[in-house]
ChimeraX commands (.cxc) that place a marker at each C-alpha (Angstrom):
marker #1 position -10.30,177.83,-14.27 radius 0.5
marker #1 position -11.85,176.67,-17.54 radius 0.5
marker #1 position -14.22,178.77,-19.61 radius 0.5
marker #1 position -16.77,176.69,-21.46 radius 0.5
marker #1 position -19.77,178.20,-23.20 radius 0.5
marker #1 position -22.76,176.20,-24.42 radius 0.5
marker #1 position -24.89,177.89,-27.08 radius 0.5
marker #1 position -28.30,176.58,-28.09 radius 0.5
marker #1 position -28.86,177.60,-31.71 radius 0.5
marker #1 position -31.42,174.83,-32.14 radius 0.5
marker #1 position -35.00,175.92,-32.72 radius 0.5
marker #1 position -36.26,174.52,-29.37 radius 0.5
marker #1 position -35.19,174.37,-25.75 radius 0.5
marker #1 position -33.03,171.37,-24.90 radius 0.5
marker #1 position -33.50,170.00,-21.39 radius 0.5
marker #1 position -30.20,168.05,-21.43 radius 0.5
marker #1 position -28.01,171.17,-21.79 radius 0.5
marker #1 position -27.37,171.51,-18.06 radius 0.5
marker #1 position -26.20,167.88,-17.94 radius 0.5
marker #1 position -24.01,168.46,-21.00 radius 0.5
marker #1 position -22.41,171.52,-19.42 radius 0.5
marker #1 position -21.75,169.70,-16.13 radius 0.5
marker #1 position -20.35,166.71,-18.01 radius 0.5
marker #1 position -18.06,168.82,-20.20 radius 0.5
marker #1 position -16.68,170.62,-17.12 radius 0.5
marker #1 position -16.19,167.20,-15.51 radius 0.5
marker #1 position -14.28,165.98,-18.59 radius 0.5
marker #1 position -12.11,169.10,-18.62 radius 0.5
marker #1 position -11.23,168.47,-14.98 radius 0.5
marker #1 position -10.51,164.75,-15.52 radius 0.5
marker #1 position -8.35,165.61,-18.53 radius 0.5
marker #1 position -6.42,168.11,-16.37 radius 0.5
marker #1 position -7.31,171.07,-18.56 radius 0.5
marker #1 position -6.31,174.38,-17.02 radius 0.5
marker #1 position -7.31,177.82,-18.26 radius 0.5
marker #1 position -8.94,176.42,-21.39 radius 0.5
marker #1 position -11.66,178.13,-23.39 radius 0.5
marker #1 position -13.97,176.51,-25.91 radius 0.5
marker #1 position -17.55,176.61,-27.10 radius 0.5
marker #1 position -20.17,173.95,-27.71 radius 0.5
marker #1 position -22.80,175.07,-30.20 radius 0.5
marker #1 position -25.98,173.04,-30.68 radius 0.5
marker #1 position -27.48,173.38,-34.17 radius 0.5
marker #1 position -29.93,171.56,-36.44 radius 0.5
marker #1 position -29.19,169.28,-39.39 radius 0.5
marker #1 position -29.52,172.08,-41.95 radius 0.5
marker #1 position -26.93,174.24,-40.18 radius 0.5
marker #1 position -24.42,171.45,-39.64 radius 0.5
marker #1 position -24.88,170.42,-43.29 radius 0.5
marker #1 position -23.98,173.97,-44.39 radius 0.5
marker #1 position -20.95,174.02,-42.09 radius 0.5
marker #1 position -19.81,170.59,-43.30 radius 0.5
marker #1 position -20.14,171.65,-46.94 radius 0.5
marker #1 position -18.47,175.04,-46.52 radius 0.5
marker #1 position -15.52,174.05,-44.33 radius 0.5
marker #1 position -14.96,170.39,-45.14 radius 0.5
marker #1 position -16.37,170.25,-48.68 radius 0.5
marker #1 position -18.60,167.34,-47.62 radius 0.5
marker #1 position -22.16,167.77,-48.87 radius 0.5
marker #1 position -24.09,165.99,-46.12 radius 0.5
marker #1 position -25.17,166.26,-42.52 radius 0.5
marker #1 position -22.95,165.00,-39.74 radius 0.5
marker #1 position -23.30,164.68,-35.98 radius 0.5
marker #1 position -20.33,166.71,-34.73 radius 0.5
marker #1 position -17.76,169.06,-36.26 radius 0.5
marker #1 position -14.86,170.67,-34.44 radius 0.5
marker #1 position -12.77,173.71,-35.24 radius 0.5
marker #1 position -9.52,173.47,-33.32 radius 0.5
marker #1 position -7.92,176.88,-32.78 radius 0.5
marker #1 position -5.10,176.18,-30.35 radius 0.5
marker #1 position -2.49,175.93,-33.11 radius 0.5
marker #1 position -3.69,179.13,-34.82 radius 0.5
marker #1 position -0.90,181.64,-34.15 radius 0.5
marker #1 position -3.26,184.56,-34.85 radius 0.5
marker #1 position -5.29,183.68,-31.76 radius 0.5
marker #1 position -3.17,184.36,-28.71 radius 0.5
marker #1 position -4.75,185.11,-25.37 radius 0.5
marker #1 position -2.07,185.21,-22.66 radius 0.5
marker #1 position -2.73,182.69,-19.91 radius 0.5
marker #1 position -5.59,181.01,-21.77 radius 0.5
marker #1 position -5.74,177.98,-24.06 radius 0.5
marker #1 position -8.25,178.82,-26.79 radius 0.5
marker #1 position -9.23,175.33,-27.94 radius 0.5
marker #1 position -11.97,176.16,-30.46 radius 0.5
marker #1 position -15.56,175.25,-31.19 radius 0.5
marker #1 position -17.61,172.07,-31.16 radius 0.5
marker #1 position -20.77,172.01,-33.30 radius 0.5
marker #1 position -23.31,169.29,-32.52 radius 0.5
marker #1 position -26.45,168.54,-34.55 radius 0.5
marker #1 position -29.29,167.99,-32.08 radius 0.5
marker #1 position -31.33,166.36,-34.86 radius 0.5
marker #1 position -28.54,163.77,-35.16 radius 0.5
marker #1 position -28.47,163.40,-31.37 radius 0.5
marker #1 position -32.14,162.43,-31.43 radius 0.5
marker #1 position -31.90,160.06,-34.40 radius 0.5
marker #1 position -28.67,158.38,-33.24 radius 0.5
marker #1 position -30.02,157.91,-29.70 radius 0.5
marker #1 position -32.94,155.99,-31.22 radius 0.5
marker #1 position -30.67,154.10,-33.63 radius 0.5
marker #1 position -28.24,153.03,-30.88 radius 0.5
marker #1 position -30.94,152.38,-28.27 radius 0.5
marker #1 position -29.84,154.82,-25.60 radius 0.5
marker #1 position -30.91,158.16,-24.19 radius 0.5
marker #1 position -30.64,161.58,-25.77 radius 0.5
marker #1 position -28.58,162.62,-22.73 radius 0.5
marker #1 position -26.04,159.86,-23.41 radius 0.5
marker #1 position -25.76,160.68,-27.13 radius 0.5
marker #1 position -25.39,164.41,-26.49 radius 0.5
marker #1 position -22.68,163.82,-23.88 radius 0.5
marker #1 position -20.94,161.28,-26.12 radius 0.5
marker #1 position -20.76,163.79,-28.97 radius 0.5
marker #1 position -19.65,166.53,-26.57 radius 0.5
marker #1 position -16.69,164.53,-25.24 radius 0.5
marker #1 position -15.93,163.27,-28.75 radius 0.5
marker #1 position -15.66,166.87,-29.94 radius 0.5
marker #1 position -13.58,167.90,-26.93 radius 0.5
marker #1 position -11.10,165.11,-27.57 radius 0.5
marker #1 position -10.81,166.22,-31.19 radius 0.5
marker #1 position -10.01,169.76,-29.98 radius 0.5
marker #1 position -7.27,168.22,-27.85 radius 0.5
marker #1 position -5.72,166.45,-30.85 radius 0.5
marker #1 position -7.24,162.98,-30.54 radius 0.5
marker #1 position -8.36,161.30,-33.75 radius 0.5
marker #1 position -9.73,157.99,-34.97 radius 0.5
marker #1 position -8.32,157.67,-38.47 radius 0.5
marker #1 position -6.23,154.60,-37.64 radius 0.5
marker #1 position -7.19,151.65,-35.44 radius 0.5
marker #1 position -4.75,152.36,-32.58 radius 0.5
marker #1 position -5.84,156.01,-32.32 radius 0.5
marker #1 position -9.50,155.01,-32.49 radius 0.5
marker #1 position -9.06,152.52,-29.64 radius 0.5
marker #1 position -7.33,155.14,-27.52 radius 0.5
marker #1 position -9.89,157.89,-28.23 radius 0.5
marker #1 position -12.98,155.70,-27.89 radius 0.5
marker #1 position -11.59,154.08,-24.73 radius 0.5
marker #1 position -11.10,157.49,-23.13 radius 0.5
marker #1 position -14.61,158.57,-24.19 radius 0.5
marker #1 position -16.10,155.46,-22.60 radius 0.5
marker #1 position -14.04,155.91,-19.44 radius 0.5
marker #1 position -15.22,159.52,-19.04 radius 0.5
marker #1 position -18.87,158.68,-19.73 radius 0.5
marker #1 position -18.82,155.68,-17.38 radius 0.5
marker #1 position -17.06,157.50,-14.55 radius 0.5
marker #1 position -19.61,160.33,-14.77 radius 0.5
marker #1 position -22.40,157.73,-14.60 radius 0.5
marker #1 position -23.62,157.87,-18.20 radius 0.5
marker #1 position -23.72,154.26,-19.27 radius 0.5
marker #1 position -24.55,153.08,-22.76 radius 0.5
marker #1 position -28.10,152.16,-21.75 radius 0.5
marker #1 position -28.76,155.50,-20.00 radius 0.5
marker link #1:1,2 radius 0.2
marker link #1:2,3 radius 0.2
marker link #1:3,4 radius 0.2
marker link #1:4,5 radius 0.2
marker link #1:5,6 radius 0.2
marker link #1:6,7 radius 0.2
marker link #1:7,8 radius 0.2
marker link #1:8,9 radius 0.2
marker link #1:9,10 radius 0.2
marker link #1:10,11 radius 0.2
marker link #1:11,12 radius 0.2
marker link #1:12,13 radius 0.2
marker link #1:13,14 radius 0.2
marker link #1:14,15 radius 0.2
marker link #1:15,16 radius 0.2
marker link #1:16,17 radius 0.2
marker link #1:17,18 radius 0.2
marker link #1:18,19 radius 0.2
marker link #1:19,20 radius 0.2
marker link #1:20,21 radius 0.2
marker link #1:21,22 radius 0.2
marker link #1:22,23 radius 0.2
marker link #1:23,24 radius 0.2
marker link #1:24,25 radius 0.2
marker link #1:25,26 radius 0.2
marker link #1:26,27 radius 0.2
marker link #1:27,28 radius 0.2
marker link #1:28,29 radius 0.2
marker link #1:29,30 radius 0.2
marker link #1:30,31 radius 0.2
marker link #1:31,32 radius 0.2
marker link #1:32,33 radius 0.2
marker link #1:33,34 radius 0.2
marker link #1:34,35 radius 0.2
marker link #1:35,36 radius 0.2
marker link #1:36,37 radius 0.2
marker link #1:37,38 radius 0.2
marker link #1:38,39 radius 0.2
marker link #1:39,40 radius 0.2
marker link #1:40,41 radius 0.2
marker link #1:41,42 radius 0.2
marker link #1:42,43 radius 0.2
marker link #1:43,44 radius 0.2
marker link #1:44,45 radius 0.2
marker link #1:45,46 radius 0.2
marker link #1:46,47 radius 0.2
marker link #1:47,48 radius 0.2
marker link #1:48,49 radius 0.2
marker link #1:49,50 radius 0.2
marker link #1:50,51 radius 0.2
marker link #1:51,52 radius 0.2
marker link #1:52,53 radius 0.2
marker link #1:53,54 radius 0.2
marker link #1:54,55 radius 0.2
marker link #1:55,56 radius 0.2
marker link #1:56,57 radius 0.2
marker link #1:57,58 radius 0.2
marker link #1:58,59 radius 0.2
marker link #1:59,60 radius 0.2
marker link #1:60,61 radius 0.2
marker link #1:61,62 radius 0.2
marker link #1:62,63 radius 0.2
marker link #1:63,64 radius 0.2
marker link #1:64,65 radius 0.2
marker link #1:65,66 radius 0.2
marker link #1:66,67 radius 0.2
marker link #1:67,68 radius 0.2
marker link #1:68,69 radius 0.2
marker link #1:69,70 radius 0.2
marker link #1:70,71 radius 0.2
marker link #1:71,72 radius 0.2
marker link #1:72,73 radius 0.2
marker link #1:73,74 radius 0.2
marker link #1:74,75 radius 0.2
marker link #1:75,76 radius 0.2
marker link #1:76,77 radius 0.2
marker link #1:77,78 radius 0.2
marker link #1:78,79 radius 0.2
marker link #1:79,80 radius 0.2
marker link #1:80,81 radius 0.2
marker link #1:81,82 radius 0.2
marker link #1:82,83 radius 0.2
marker link #1:83,84 radius 0.2
marker link #1:84,85 radius 0.2
marker link #1:85,86 radius 0.2
marker link #1:86,87 radius 0.2
marker link #1:87,88 radius 0.2
marker link #1:88,89 radius 0.2
marker link #1:89,90 radius 0.2
marker link #1:90,91 radius 0.2
marker link #1:91,92 radius 0.2
marker link #1:92,93 radius 0.2
marker link #1:93,94 radius 0.2
marker link #1:94,95 radius 0.2
marker link #1:95,96 radius 0.2
marker link #1:96,97 radius 0.2
marker link #1:97,98 radius 0.2
marker link #1:98,99 radius 0.2
marker link #1:99,100 radius 0.2
marker link #1:100,101 radius 0.2
marker link #1:101,102 radius 0.2
marker link #1:102,103 radius 0.2
marker link #1:103,104 radius 0.2
marker link #1:104,105 radius 0.2
marker link #1:105,106 radius 0.2
marker link #1:106,107 radius 0.2
marker link #1:107,108 radius 0.2
marker link #1:108,109 radius 0.2
marker link #1:109,110 radius 0.2
marker link #1:110,111 radius 0.2
marker link #1:111,112 radius 0.2
marker link #1:112,113 radius 0.2
marker link #1:113,114 radius 0.2
marker link #1:114,115 radius 0.2
marker link #1:115,116 radius 0.2
marker link #1:116,117 radius 0.2
marker link #1:117,118 radius 0.2
marker link #1:118,119 radius 0.2
marker link #1:119,120 radius 0.2
marker link #1:120,121 radius 0.2
marker link #1:121,122 radius 0.2
marker link #1:122,123 radius 0.2
marker link #1:123,124 radius 0.2
marker link #1:124,125 radius 0.2
marker link #1:125,126 radius 0.2
marker link #1:126,127 radius 0.2
marker link #1:127,128 radius 0.2
marker link #1:128,129 radius 0.2
marker link #1:129,130 radius 0.2
marker link #1:130,131 radius 0.2
marker link #1:131,132 radius 0.2
marker link #1:132,133 radius 0.2
marker link #1:133,134 radius 0.2
marker link #1:134,135 radius 0.2
marker link #1:135,136 radius 0.2
marker link #1:136,137 radius 0.2
marker link #1:137,138 radius 0.2
marker link #1:138,139 radius 0.2
marker link #1:139,140 radius 0.2
marker link #1:140,141 radius 0.2
marker link #1:141,142 radius 0.2
marker link #1:142,143 radius 0.2
marker link #1:143,144 radius 0.2
marker link #1:144,145 radius 0.2
marker link #1:145,146 radius 0.2
marker link #1:146,147 radius 0.2
marker link #1:147,148 radius 0.2
marker link #1:148,149 radius 0.2
marker link #1:149,150 radius 0.2
view
């Protein structure tokens, strides 16, 4: 069983959170995760800017930041993979959905799976890794029924 918590720290209710939670559980199942624990925290641009500046020394907003904990030897919960935290800026979700011409639901789920793959060690710093990671993201979104235009 996987343990996934979604926290809304945004200043308003977000109607797509149920879809995000269902989709993230779907991704965990498709990726054969077992006994994994991680959080998805929805914040605003100001909060993600502060996080980005404090932890990455990058003084700007971003759309998603992950804190992978699985390799941290101080965090050991027997029988459970503690993957970490995914922070998503809902302000960025809204603006990027408009920019890319698709729904808020699609952008939120895209950033959710993007963050999850980062927690699992995927990256996109070199072309081959980017193709692998982005291909898997697209496959998961498409198989769940969230197409680029949705």
